[in-house]
C-alpha positions as CSV (number, residue, x, y, z in Angstrom):
1,M,-14.8,89.1,-20.2
2,T,-12.6,88.6,-23.3
3,T,-13.7,89.6,-26.7
4,N,-13.0,86.1,-28.1
5,A,-15.4,83.9,-26.1
6,L,-13.1,80.9,-26.6
7,L,-10.3,82.6,-24.5
8,D,-12.5,82.7,-21.4
9,T,-11.1,79.3,-20.4
10,L,-11.7,79.7,-16.7
11,A,-15.4,80.1,-17.1
12,L,-18.0,77.8,-18.6
13,P,-18.1,78.0,-22.5
14,R,-20.0,80.9,-23.9
15,F,-21.6,78.8,-26.6
16,G,-23.8,81.5,-28.0
17,E,-20.9,83.7,-28.9
18,I,-18.6,81.1,-30.4
19,Q,-18.1,81.3,-34.2
20,P,-15.9,79.1,-36.4
21,D,-13.7,82.1,-37.5
22,A,-12.8,82.7,-33.8
23,I,-11.1,79.3,-33.4
24,A,-7.8,80.1,-35.2
25,P,-7.1,83.4,-33.4
26,A,-8.0,81.9,-30.0
27,L,-5.7,78.9,-30.6
28,D,-2.9,81.3,-31.6
29,A,-3.4,83.2,-28.4
30,V,-3.3,80.2,-26.0
31,I,-0.4,78.6,-27.9
32,A,1.6,81.9,-27.6
33,E,1.0,81.9,-23.8
34,H,2.2,78.3,-23.7
35,E,5.3,79.1,-25.7
36,A,6.1,81.9,-23.2
37,A,5.7,79.6,-20.3
38,V,8.0,77.0,-21.9
39,R,10.6,79.7,-22.6
40,A,10.4,81.0,-19.0
41,V,10.7,77.5,-17.5
42,T,13.7,76.4,-19.6
43,A,15.5,79.7,-19.1
44,S,15.1,79.6,-15.3
45,Q,17.6,78.0,-13.0
46,S,15.0,76.9,-10.6
47,R,14.0,73.3,-10.6
48,S,11.2,73.6,-7.9
49,F,7.8,72.2,-8.5
50,D,6.2,75.7,-8.3
51,A,8.6,77.2,-10.8
52,V,8.6,74.4,-13.3
53,W,5.3,72.5,-13.2
54,L,2.7,75.1,-12.3
55,P,3.3,77.6,-15.2
56,L,3.3,74.7,-17.7
57,E,0.1,73.3,-16.2
58,R,-1.7,76.6,-16.3
59,A,-0.9,77.1,-19.9
60,E,-1.7,73.5,-20.8
61,T,-5.0,73.7,-19.1
62,A,-6.0,76.8,-21.0
63,I,-5.3,75.0,-24.3
64,D,-7.2,71.9,-23.2
65,S,-10.2,73.9,-22.0
66,L,-10.4,75.8,-25.3
67,W,-10.1,72.8,-27.4
68,S,-12.6,70.7,-25.4
69,T,-15.2,73.3,-26.3
70,V,-14.3,73.2,-30.0
71,S,-14.2,69.4,-30.1
72,H,-17.5,69.1,-28.3
73,L,-19.2,71.5,-30.8
74,R,-17.9,69.5,-33.7
75,G,-19.4,66.3,-32.1
76,V,-22.8,67.7,-31.3
77,A,-23.4,70.6,-33.7
78,D,-21.4,70.0,-36.8
79,T,-21.5,72.5,-39.7
80,P,-19.3,72.8,-42.8
81,A,-17.6,76.0,-41.4
82,L,-17.0,74.4,-38.0
83,R,-15.6,71.3,-39.5
84,E,-13.1,73.2,-41.7
85,A,-12.0,75.4,-38.7
86,Y,-11.7,72.3,-36.5
87,A,-9.6,70.4,-39.0
88,A,-7.2,73.3,-39.4
89,G,-7.0,73.9,-35.6
90,Q,-6.5,70.2,-34.9
91,A,-3.6,70.1,-37.3
92,R,-2.1,73.2,-35.7
93,L,-2.6,71.9,-32.2
94,V,-1.1,68.5,-32.9
95,A,1.9,70.0,-34.5
96,Y,2.4,72.4,-31.6
97,Q,1.9,69.7,-28.9
98,L,4.5,67.5,-30.6
99,E,6.9,70.4,-30.8
100,V,6.5,70.8,-27.0
101,M,6.8,67.1,-26.3
102,Q,9.9,66.9,-28.4
103,N,11.5,69.9,-26.7
104,A,14.7,68.3,-25.3
105,A,15.5,71.3,-23.1
106,L,12.0,71.1,-21.5
107,Y,12.4,67.4,-21.1
108,E,15.7,67.8,-19.3
109,V,14.1,70.3,-16.9
110,L,11.3,67.9,-16.1
111,E,13.7,65.1,-15.5
112,A,15.8,67.3,-13.2
113,L,12.6,68.2,-11.3
114,A,11.8,64.5,-10.9
115,A,15.3,63.7,-9.7
116,S,15.5,66.5,-7.2
117,D,15.6,65.8,-3.4
118,A,12.6,68.1,-2.8
119,F,10.5,66.2,-5.4
120,A,10.5,63.0,-3.3
121,A,8.7,65.0,-0.5
122,R,5.9,66.3,-2.8
123,P,2.4,64.9,-2.5
124,V,1.7,61.7,-4.4
125,A,-0.4,63.4,-7.0
126,D,2.3,66.0,-7.8
127,R,4.9,63.2,-8.3
128,A,2.5,61.1,-10.4
129,A,1.7,64.1,-12.6
130,V,5.3,64.8,-13.4
131,E,6.2,61.1,-13.9
132,H,3.3,60.7,-16.3
133,M,4.5,63.7,-18.3
134,V,8.1,62.5,-18.4
135,R,6.8,59.1,-19.7
136,D,4.6,60.9,-22.3
137,F,7.7,62.9,-23.5
138,R,9.5,59.7,-24.2
139,L,6.5,58.2,-26.0
140,S,6.4,61.4,-28.2
141,G,9.9,60.8,-29.5
142,V,11.9,63.3,-27.5
143,A,14.9,61.0,-27.2
144,L,15.0,60.2,-30.9
145,P,17.7,61.5,-33.2
146,P,16.7,64.8,-35.0
147,E,15.7,63.2,-38.3
148,A,13.6,60.5,-36.7
149,R,12.1,63.0,-34.2
150,A,11.0,65.2,-37.1
151,R,9.5,62.2,-38.9
152,F,7.6,61.1,-35.8
153,A,6.1,64.6,-35.5
154,A,5.1,64.6,-39.1
155,I,3.4,61.2,-38.7
156,S,1.5,62.4,-35.7
157,V,0.1,65.4,-37.5
158,E,-1.0,63.2,-40.4
159,L,-2.5,60.6,-38.1
160,S,-4.6,63.3,-36.4
161,A,-5.9,64.6,-39.8
162,L,-6.7,61.1,-41.0
163,S,-8.7,60.3,-37.8
164,T,-10.6,63.5,-38.2
165,A,-11.4,62.7,-41.8
166,F,-12.4,59.2,-41.0
167,G,-15.0,60.4,-38.4
168,N,-16.2,63.1,-40.8
169,A,-16.8,60.5,-43.5
170,V,-18.8,58.3,-41.2
171,L,-20.9,61.3,-40.1
172,D,-21.5,62.3,-43.7
173,A,-22.4,58.8,-44.8
174,T,-24.8,58.5,-41.9
175,D,-26.5,61.8,-42.8
176,A,-26.5,61.2,-46.6
177,W,-28.8,58.1,-46.7
178,F,-32.5,58.0,-46.1
179,E,-35.6,56.2,-47.4
180,H,-38.8,58.1,-48.0
181,V,-41.9,55.9,-47.1
182,E,-45.4,56.8,-48.1
183,D,-47.0,53.4,-47.7
184,P,-47.7,52.8,-44.0
185,A,-47.8,49.0,-44.6
186,L,-44.1,49.1,-45.1
187,L,-43.6,50.2,-41.5
188,A,-45.8,47.5,-39.9
189,G,-44.6,46.5,-36.5
190,I,-42.9,49.8,-35.7
191,S,-44.2,51.6,-32.6
192,A,-46.2,54.8,-32.7
193,A,-43.4,56.6,-30.9
194,D,-40.8,55.5,-33.6
195,L,-43.3,56.4,-36.4
196,A,-43.6,59.9,-34.9
197,I,-39.8,60.2,-35.2
198,F,-39.9,59.1,-38.8
199,A,-42.7,61.6,-39.5
200,E,-40.6,64.4,-38.0
201,A,-37.7,63.4,-40.2
202,A,-40.0,63.6,-43.2
203,K,-41.3,67.0,-42.1
204,A,-37.7,68.3,-41.8
205,R,-37.2,67.4,-45.5
206,D,-40.6,68.8,-46.6
207,L,-41.8,65.3,-47.5
208,P,-45.1,63.6,-46.8
209,G,-45.3,60.4,-44.8
210,W,-42.2,59.1,-43.1
211,V,-38.4,59.1,-43.5
212,V,-36.1,56.3,-42.3
213,T,-32.6,57.4,-41.6
214,L,-29.3,55.9,-40.4
215,Q,-29.5,57.7,-37.1
216,A,-29.2,55.1,-34.3
217,P,-32.8,55.3,-33.1
218,S,-34.1,54.8,-36.6
219,V,-31.8,51.9,-37.4
220,I,-32.7,50.2,-34.1
221,A,-36.4,50.6,-34.6
222,V,-36.3,49.2,-38.2
223,L,-34.0,46.2,-37.5
224,T,-35.8,45.3,-34.3
225,F,-39.5,45.8,-35.1
226,A,-40.1,46.2,-38.9
227,E,-42.0,43.3,-40.2
228,D,-41.0,44.1,-43.8
229,R,-37.9,42.1,-44.4
230,G,-36.9,44.1,-47.4
231,L,-36.8,47.3,-45.4
232,R,-34.7,45.7,-42.8
233,E,-32.2,44.5,-45.4
234,R,-32.0,47.9,-47.0
235,V,-31.3,49.7,-43.7
236,Y,-28.8,47.0,-42.7
237,R,-27.0,47.3,-46.0
238,A,-26.9,51.1,-45.9
239,Y,-25.7,51.1,-42.3
240,G,-23.2,48.3,-42.7
241,T,-21.6,49.8,-45.8
242,R,-21.3,53.4,-44.5
243,A,-18.1,55.2,-45.7
244,S,-16.9,52.3,-47.8
245,D,-16.6,51.1,-51.4
246,Q,-20.0,49.2,-51.1
247,G,-23.6,50.1,-50.6
248,P,-25.9,52.9,-51.8
249,H,-23.2,55.5,-51.6
250,A,-20.3,53.3,-52.7
251,G,-17.1,55.2,-53.0
252,Q,-18.5,58.6,-52.1
253,F,-17.3,58.7,-48.5
254,D,-14.9,55.7,-48.7
255,N,-12.6,55.3,-45.7
256,S,-10.5,52.4,-47.3
257,A,-7.5,54.5,-48.1
258,R,-7.6,56.3,-44.7
259,I,-7.6,52.9,-42.9
260,A,-4.5,51.8,-44.9
261,S,-2.7,55.0,-44.1
262,L,-3.6,55.0,-40.5
263,L,-2.3,51.4,-40.0
264,A,0.9,52.1,-41.9
265,L,1.6,55.3,-40.1
266,R,0.8,53.9,-36.6
267,R,3.3,51.0,-37.3
268,E,6.0,53.4,-38.5
269,A,5.5,55.6,-35.4
270,A,5.6,52.7,-33.0
271,Q,8.8,51.3,-34.6
272,L,10.5,54.8,-34.5
273,L,10.0,54.6,-30.7
274,G,11.5,51.2,-30.5
275,F,8.3,49.2,-30.3
276,S,7.7,46.2,-32.5
277,D,4.2,47.3,-33.4
278,P,1.4,49.7,-32.4
279,V,0.0,47.2,-29.9
280,A,3.3,47.2,-27.9
281,R,3.2,51.0,-27.9
282,S,-0.4,51.0,-26.8
283,L,0.2,48.7,-23.9
284,A,3.0,50.8,-22.6
285,T,0.4,52.9,-20.8
286,K,-2.1,50.2,-19.9
287,M,-2.7,47.6,-17.2
288,A,-2.2,44.6,-19.6
289,P,1.5,43.5,-19.7
290,D,1.7,42.4,-23.3
291,A,-0.2,41.3,-26.4
292,G,0.2,37.7,-25.6
293,Q,-1.7,38.0,-22.4
294,V,-4.5,40.0,-24.0
295,L,-4.8,37.5,-26.8
296,S,-4.9,34.7,-24.3
297,F,-7.6,36.5,-22.3
298,L,-9.7,37.1,-25.3
299,R,-9.4,33.6,-26.7
300,D,-10.0,31.9,-23.4
301,L,-13.2,34.0,-23.0
302,G,-14.1,33.1,-26.6
303,K,-13.8,29.4,-25.8
304,R,-16.2,29.8,-22.9
305,A,-18.7,32.0,-24.8
306,K,-18.8,30.5,-28.3
307,P,-20.6,27.3,-27.4
308,A,-23.4,29.3,-25.8
309,A,-23.5,31.7,-28.7
310,E,-23.7,28.8,-31.2
311,R,-26.7,27.4,-29.3
312,E,-28.3,30.8,-29.3
313,V,-28.0,31.2,-33.0
314,A,-29.4,27.8,-33.6
315,E,-32.4,28.6,-31.4
316,L,-32.9,31.9,-33.4
317,A,-32.7,30.1,-36.7
318,A,-35.2,27.4,-35.6
319,F,-37.6,30.0,-34.2
320,A,-37.3,32.1,-37.4
321,A,-38.1,29.1,-39.6
322,E,-40.9,27.6,-37.5
323,T,-42.6,30.8,-36.3
324,L,-41.7,33.7,-38.6
325,G,-41.4,32.0,-42.0
326,I,-37.8,32.9,-42.4
327,E,-36.1,29.8,-43.8
328,T,-32.6,31.2,-43.9
329,L,-31.7,33.6,-41.0
330,Q,-29.8,36.6,-42.3
331,P,-28.0,39.3,-40.2
332,W,-30.8,41.8,-40.9
333,D,-33.2,39.2,-39.3
334,I,-31.2,38.8,-36.0
335,A,-32.6,41.7,-34.0
336,F,-36.1,41.2,-35.3
337,T,-36.1,37.5,-34.6
338,S,-34.4,38.1,-31.2
339,D,-37.1,40.5,-30.2
340,R,-39.8,38.0,-31.2
341,L,-38.1,35.1,-29.5
342,R,-37.5,37.1,-26.4
343,S,-41.1,38.1,-26.3
344,A,-42.3,34.5,-26.9
345,R,-39.9,33.0,-24.3
346,Y,-40.1,35.6,-21.6
347,A,-43.2,37.5,-22.6
348,V,-41.0,40.7,-22.8
349,D,-42.6,43.2,-25.1
350,E,-40.0,45.8,-26.0
351,K,-42.6,48.3,-26.8
352,E,-44.2,47.8,-23.4
353,V,-40.8,48.2,-21.8
354,R,-40.2,51.4,-23.6
355,A,-43.6,52.8,-22.7
356,H,-42.5,52.7,-19.0
357,F,-39.3,54.7,-19.7
358,P,-40.2,58.2,-20.9
359,V,-36.9,60.2,-20.9
360,E,-38.0,62.8,-18.3
361,R,-39.0,60.1,-15.8
362,V,-35.8,58.3,-16.4
363,I,-33.8,61.4,-15.7
364,S,-35.7,62.1,-12.6
365,G,-35.1,58.6,-11.3
366,W,-31.5,58.8,-12.3
367,Q,-31.0,61.9,-10.2
368,Q,-32.7,60.2,-7.3
369,L,-30.3,57.2,-7.7
370,L,-27.3,59.5,-7.6
371,E,-28.6,61.2,-4.4
372,R,-29.2,57.9,-2.7
373,L,-25.8,56.4,-3.6
374,F,-23.5,59.4,-3.4
375,A,-25.6,62.1,-1.6
376,I,-25.3,64.5,-4.5
377,R,-28.0,66.6,-6.1
378,L,-28.2,67.9,-9.7
379,V,-29.6,71.5,-9.8
380,A,-30.7,72.7,-13.2
381,R,-29.3,76.1,-14.2
382,E,-31.1,78.2,-16.7
383,D,-28.5,81.0,-16.8
384,V,-25.8,78.8,-18.4
385,A,-25.3,79.0,-22.2
386,V,-25.9,75.8,-24.1
387,Y,-25.3,75.0,-27.7
388,H,-28.6,73.4,-28.6
389,P,-32.1,73.4,-27.1
390,D,-31.7,69.7,-26.3
391,A,-28.8,70.4,-23.9
392,R,-29.2,71.2,-20.2
393,Y,-26.7,72.3,-17.6
394,Y,-26.7,71.1,-14.0
395,D,-24.7,72.1,-10.9
396,V,-23.7,69.1,-8.9
397,A,-24.0,69.8,-5.2
398,D,-23.2,67.8,-2.1
399,E,-25.3,67.2,1.0
400,S,-24.6,70.7,2.4
401,G,-25.6,72.3,-0.9
402,A,-22.0,73.2,-1.9
403,V,-21.5,73.0,-5.7
404,F,-18.4,70.9,-6.4
405,A,-19.0,70.0,-10.1
406,G,-21.1,70.6,-13.1
407,V,-22.5,68.5,-16.0
408,Y,-24.0,69.2,-19.5
409,L,-26.7,66.7,-20.4
410,D,-27.5,66.2,-24.2
411,L,-29.6,63.1,-24.8
412,H,-31.2,63.1,-28.2
413,A,-30.1,62.2,-31.7
414,R,-30.2,64.8,-34.5
415,A,-28.5,65.7,-37.7
416,G,-25.0,67.1,-37.3
417,K,-24.4,65.1,-34.1
418,R,-22.2,62.0,-34.2
419,S,-23.7,58.7,-33.2
420,G,-23.1,56.8,-30.0
421,A,-22.9,57.9,-26.4
422,W,-20.0,59.4,-24.6
423,M,-18.6,61.4,-21.8
424,A,-16.1,64.2,-22.3
425,Q,-14.4,66.7,-20.1
426,A,-15.6,70.3,-20.4
427,R,-13.4,71.7,-17.6
428,P,-10.9,70.1,-15.2
429,R,-10.8,70.7,-11.5
430,L,-8.4,73.5,-10.6
431,N,-7.0,74.7,-7.3
432,D,-4.2,77.0,-8.2
433,G,-3.5,80.1,-6.2
434,N,-6.5,82.3,-6.4
435,V,-8.1,80.1,-9.1
436,H,-10.6,77.6,-8.0
437,R,-12.7,75.8,-10.6
438,V,-15.0,72.8,-10.3
439,P,-14.7,69.9,-12.8
440,V,-17.4,69.9,-15.5
441,A,-18.4,67.1,-17.8
442,Y,-20.4,66.5,-21.0
443,L,-22.8,63.5,-20.9
444,V,-24.0,62.8,-24.4
445,C,-26.4,60.1,-25.8
446,N,-28.4,59.6,-28.9
447,F,-31.9,58.7,-27.7
448,A,-35.0,59.1,-29.9
449,P,-36.1,62.8,-29.8
450,N,-39.4,63.9,-28.3
451,T,-42.1,64.5,-30.9
452,D,-45.4,66.4,-30.9
453,E,-47.2,63.0,-30.5
454,T,-45.1,61.1,-28.0
455,P,-42.2,61.7,-25.6
456,S,-38.8,60.1,-26.1
457,L,-39.2,56.5,-24.9
458,L,-36.1,54.6,-23.9
459,S,-35.3,50.9,-24.1
460,H,-33.9,49.2,-21.1
461,N,-30.6,49.1,-23.0
462,E,-30.7,52.8,-23.3
463,V,-31.2,53.1,-19.5
464,V,-28.1,51.0,-19.2
465,T,-26.3,53.3,-21.6
466,L,-27.2,56.3,-19.5
467,L,-25.8,54.7,-16.4
468,H,-22.7,53.6,-18.3
469,E,-21.8,57.2,-19.3
470,T,-22.8,58.3,-15.8
471,G,-19.9,56.2,-14.4
472,H,-17.4,58.0,-16.7
473,C,-18.9,61.3,-15.6
474,L,-18.6,60.5,-11.9
475,H,-15.0,59.6,-12.4
476,H,-14.3,63.1,-13.7
477,L,-16.6,65.0,-11.3
478,F,-15.6,63.3,-8.1
479,T,-11.9,63.8,-8.5
480,R,-9.9,65.2,-5.6
481,V,-6.7,65.5,-7.6
482,D,-5.6,69.0,-8.4
483,R,-3.3,68.0,-11.3
484,P,-5.5,68.0,-14.4
485,N,-3.3,65.6,-16.4
486,I,-4.0,62.8,-13.9
487,A,-7.4,63.8,-12.5
488,G,-10.5,61.8,-13.3
489,T,-10.2,59.8,-16.4
490,S,-7.1,61.7,-17.6
491,G,-4.0,59.5,-17.5
492,F,-6.1,56.6,-16.0
493,E,-5.0,53.3,-17.6
494,W,-7.3,52.9,-20.7
495,D,-8.0,49.2,-20.1
496,A,-9.3,50.1,-16.6
497,V,-11.2,53.3,-17.6
498,E,-14.4,51.4,-18.2
499,L,-14.4,50.2,-14.6
500,P,-16.7,52.9,-13.2
501,S,-19.0,52.9,-16.3
502,Q,-19.5,49.2,-16.5
503,L,-20.0,49.0,-12.7
504,M,-22.8,51.6,-12.8
505,E,-24.5,49.6,-15.6
506,D,-25.4,46.8,-13.1
507,F,-27.7,49.2,-11.1
508,A,-30.1,49.1,-14.1
509,W,-30.9,45.5,-13.1
510,D,-32.2,46.3,-9.6
511,R,-36.0,46.3,-9.1
512,D,-36.1,49.4,-6.9
513,V,-33.7,51.4,-9.1
514,L,-35.7,50.6,-12.2
515,R,-39.0,51.4,-10.6
516,G,-37.6,54.7,-9.5
517,M,-36.5,55.5,-13.1
518,S,-39.8,54.5,-14.7
519,G,-43.3,55.8,-15.1
520,H,-45.6,54.8,-18.0
521,H,-45.8,57.7,-20.4
522,E,-49.7,57.6,-20.4
523,T,-50.5,56.5,-16.9
524,G,-47.4,57.3,-14.9
525,A,-47.4,53.8,-13.4
526,P,-43.9,52.5,-12.5
527,L,-42.5,49.4,-14.0
528,P,-44.7,46.5,-12.8
529,D,-43.0,43.7,-10.9
530,A,-44.2,41.2,-13.5
531,L,-42.4,43.1,-16.3
532,F,-39.3,43.6,-14.2
533,D,-39.2,39.8,-13.5
534,K,-39.4,39.2,-17.2
535,L,-36.5,41.5,-17.8
536,I,-34.5,39.7,-15.2
537,A,-35.4,36.3,-16.6
538,A,-34.3,37.6,-20.1
539,R,-31.2,39.4,-18.8
540,R,-28.7,36.9,-20.2
541,F,-30.8,36.1,-23.3
542,L,-28.3,35.8,-26.2
543,S,-25.5,36.9,-23.8
544,G,-23.1,34.4,-25.5
545,M,-23.7,36.2,-28.9
546,A,-23.1,39.6,-27.3
547,V,-19.8,38.4,-25.7
548,V,-18.4,36.8,-28.9
549,R,-19.3,40.0,-30.8
550,Q,-17.2,42.1,-28.4
551,I,-14.4,39.5,-28.7
552,E,-14.6,39.7,-32.5
553,F,-14.2,43.5,-32.4
554,A,-11.3,43.3,-29.8
555,L,-9.4,40.5,-31.7
556,F,-9.9,42.4,-35.0
557,D,-8.4,45.6,-33.5
558,L,-5.5,43.7,-31.9
559,L,-4.6,41.5,-34.8
560,L,-5.0,44.3,-37.3
561,H,-2.5,46.4,-35.4
562,L,-0.2,43.5,-34.7
563,G,0.0,42.8,-38.4
564,T,0.3,39.1,-38.1
565,L,-2.6,38.5,-40.4
566,G,-1.7,41.2,-42.9
567,S,-3.0,44.8,-43.2
568,D,-6.1,44.3,-45.2
569,P,-8.9,45.0,-42.8
570,M,-11.4,42.8,-44.6
571,E,-9.1,39.8,-44.6
572,V,-8.3,40.3,-40.9
573,I,-12.0,40.6,-39.9
574,E,-12.9,37.5,-41.9
575,A,-10.1,35.5,-40.3
576,V,-11.3,36.6,-36.9
577,R,-14.8,35.6,-37.8
578,D,-13.5,32.2,-38.7
579,E,-12.2,31.9,-35.2
580,V,-15.0,33.4,-33.1
581,A,-18.0,34.6,-35.0
582,V,-21.4,32.9,-34.9
583,V,-23.2,35.4,-37.2
584,R,-21.5,36.0,-40.6
585,P,-22.3,39.3,-42.4
586,P,-22.4,39.2,-46.2
587,A,-19.3,39.7,-48.2
588,W,-20.3,43.3,-49.0
589,H,-20.5,44.3,-45.4
590,R,-17.8,46.8,-44.4
591,F,-17.7,46.9,-40.6
592,P,-14.1,48.3,-40.4
593,H,-15.0,51.4,-42.4
594,A,-17.2,52.9,-39.7
595,F,-15.3,51.4,-36.7
596,S,-14.7,54.9,-35.3
597,H,-13.6,53.6,-31.9
598,I,-10.3,52.5,-33.3
599,F,-9.9,54.7,-36.4
600,A,-11.3,58.0,-35.1
601,G,-11.3,57.5,-31.3
602,G,-9.0,56.5,-28.5
603,Y,-9.3,52.7,-28.7
604,A,-6.7,51.9,-31.4
605,A,-5.0,48.6,-30.2
606,G,-7.1,49.0,-27.1
607,Y,-10.6,47.9,-27.8
608,Y,-10.0,44.9,-25.6
609,S,-10.2,47.4,-22.8
610,Y,-14.0,47.0,-22.5
611,L,-13.7,43.3,-21.7
612,W,-10.6,43.7,-19.6
613,A,-12.2,46.4,-17.4
614,E,-15.4,44.3,-17.2
615,V,-13.5,41.9,-15.0
616,L,-12.9,44.8,-12.5
617,A,-16.4,46.1,-12.9
618,A,-18.2,42.9,-12.4
619,D,-16.2,42.0,-9.2
620,G,-16.4,45.6,-8.0
621,F,-20.2,45.6,-8.3
622,Q,-20.3,42.5,-6.1
623,R,-19.1,44.6,-3.2
624,F,-22.2,46.8,-3.6
625,A,-24.4,43.7,-3.8
626,E,-22.8,42.2,-0.7
627,A,-23.6,45.4,1.2
628,G,-27.3,45.6,0.1
629,L,-26.6,47.5,-3.2
630,I,-27.7,51.1,-2.4
631,D,-25.2,51.4,0.4
632,R,-23.6,54.8,1.2
633,T,-20.6,53.3,2.9
634,T,-19.7,51.2,-0.1
635,A,-20.4,54.1,-2.5
636,D,-18.2,56.4,-0.4
637,R,-15.4,53.9,-0.4
638,F,-15.7,53.5,-4.2
639,R,-15.7,57.2,-4.6
640,D,-12.7,57.7,-2.2
641,E,-10.5,54.8,-3.4
642,V,-11.2,54.8,-7.2
643,L,-13.1,57.8,-8.5
644,A,-11.4,60.5,-6.5
645,R,-7.9,59.2,-7.0
646,G,-7.6,59.4,-10.8
647,A,-4.2,58.3,-12.1
648,S,-2.4,59.4,-8.9
649,R,-1.7,55.7,-8.4
650,P,-2.1,52.6,-10.6
651,A,-5.6,51.5,-11.3
652,A,-4.9,48.0,-9.9
653,D,-3.9,49.6,-6.5
654,S,-7.1,51.7,-6.5
655,F,-9.2,48.6,-7.2
656,R,-7.4,46.7,-4.5
657,A,-8.0,49.5,-2.0
658,F,-11.7,49.4,-2.8
659,R,-12.3,45.7,-3.0
660,G,-9.7,44.5,-0.5
661,R,-8.1,42.1,-3.0
662,D,-7.4,41.6,-6.7
663,A,-10.3,41.2,-9.0
664,D,-11.9,37.7,-9.4
665,P,-12.6,37.0,-13.1
666,Q,-15.4,34.6,-12.1
667,A,-17.7,37.5,-11.4
668,M,-17.6,38.5,-15.1
669,L,-18.4,35.0,-16.2
670,V,-21.4,34.9,-13.9
671,R,-22.5,38.4,-15.2
672,H,-22.9,36.9,-18.6
673,G,-24.3,33.6,-17.5
674,L,-21.2,31.7,-18.8
675,V,-20.9,29.9,-15.4
676,A,-23.5,29.3,-12.7
677,E,-23.9,31.8,-9.9
678,P,-22.4,30.6,-6.7
679,R,-24.9,29.7,-4.1
């Protein structure tokens, strides 16, 4: 064992031993090892794969493993000291990685390797790994003149720092606001389970009564169930103005200047590389051929979805006026009115649905689904260090009992944990000489926590979310590619990476699957057929509104980065809403300022990927449906042809190998009820 726990990169993270002040020296050590590998490779006369690629891969994997641990801790257990150490380390790492990717001598060695006669005889994965790396060198400015190359590197470091600061501001703004409630009448309509969460939040602040926060479970509970319209408006305003110049913390965490800088620097970086704009640079590594085709795809989908969405909003407004006494439907009324209309039309009581999905029962049924589909078992490990009592670690074993992967499961919202749900790589698959390591993933959600009074109860949407992130995890865990830079989700085209996740979502609409994941928290009874039938009947309820909302986000991202409508994010979002939106937020709303996907995540000029990949996912799921759904043969084919291959071949080829043809866009339209199901 090493003294610095972060340097034990071949083992699972020793979370209990990791301190923020260990980050800088650990990073120095792995960077020094990488520098030595680069010097050795560029000094050597050999251009063989073993001499050139493997030393670089070993050193790169050590850096990635160390930094994945640090990044994960920042996302799930943030502290001021960790944040400061992370920011400094991220700046150091980005600068070093750019130095490597702009090393002309190393680039020449890799090009020589790719051009060698022996290279053509290497396995497909080996060739793909090198070819991806050569492409990434070019996209990092290695071929630029010295002055432009230096400017590109400086921009990249600044972009990384800005993205980190953007995410920190959103987290701080989320944690800063709360409303203390002592009058229970103000919380009428909210379930006992959600009230228990509010009570725990109050207790944590040494306050009586209840505390409403901007954590996702709290926001969802208030906007969906709170009968007090004023409370809904206050929560909506606080949530919709986070990290901006508006709202209860106006200017305190404002991301406005960061957005402007991010956009300007992304454009400058793209143009230095010879691209017209950040969108062209983004699409250089994706399935979609150009911005024109993506815009056409989004706008065509918008034309199909908007009429349905307009009808849905009109129905909501009429119901709100006639039944709820809400004369003018406002955005903070949408979720509340939707829940009431859904209940009235389909007799779906969201609280009743949640009562059937206590988190422990969901996880048990989830494990059974994975065993039925893929013949894998999750075996809990108590001897593996975790970073918070909420987290659990599981070995992933095959039918013979052999462990081929691992996964950390972290399901509940809490202070210091960023919002949303995600999968991240903890450790890659390695088969290198005497080193054999299984791939390990993090699967993170933000479900309501358990309380002393009630267990964590999930909505059906949260069950869908769990299965979505499961798809990403399986993509990483099932890889058979031994080159980490193209294994699992790494290197996979970003506009296809949602294929496994969105495909897995559809299993949440099967009667047997849902019954297996359910059990009433008081009686243990599985989801009744009558309630399932209501969920199915309501499946496409307000589907048009959901689709145009995604189109709105995707068009905003694309047009903002194209620059054709200017660089003011509020002007661009308003122009997009003129085109596609059916629900108009107030002028003070600041959606862009907390849009972490594109300003602090990997979706810049690529948010369209969710809809683009859904075409693949919807059609891919039909193959399961045609085979009877829970079909091992189909699951094995999906595993072999898509999940196991990573980026060793283009995603379109992997999909074609699985489905037997190109994707049929009709399946996506059927999925949303925009066209009738074929008989």
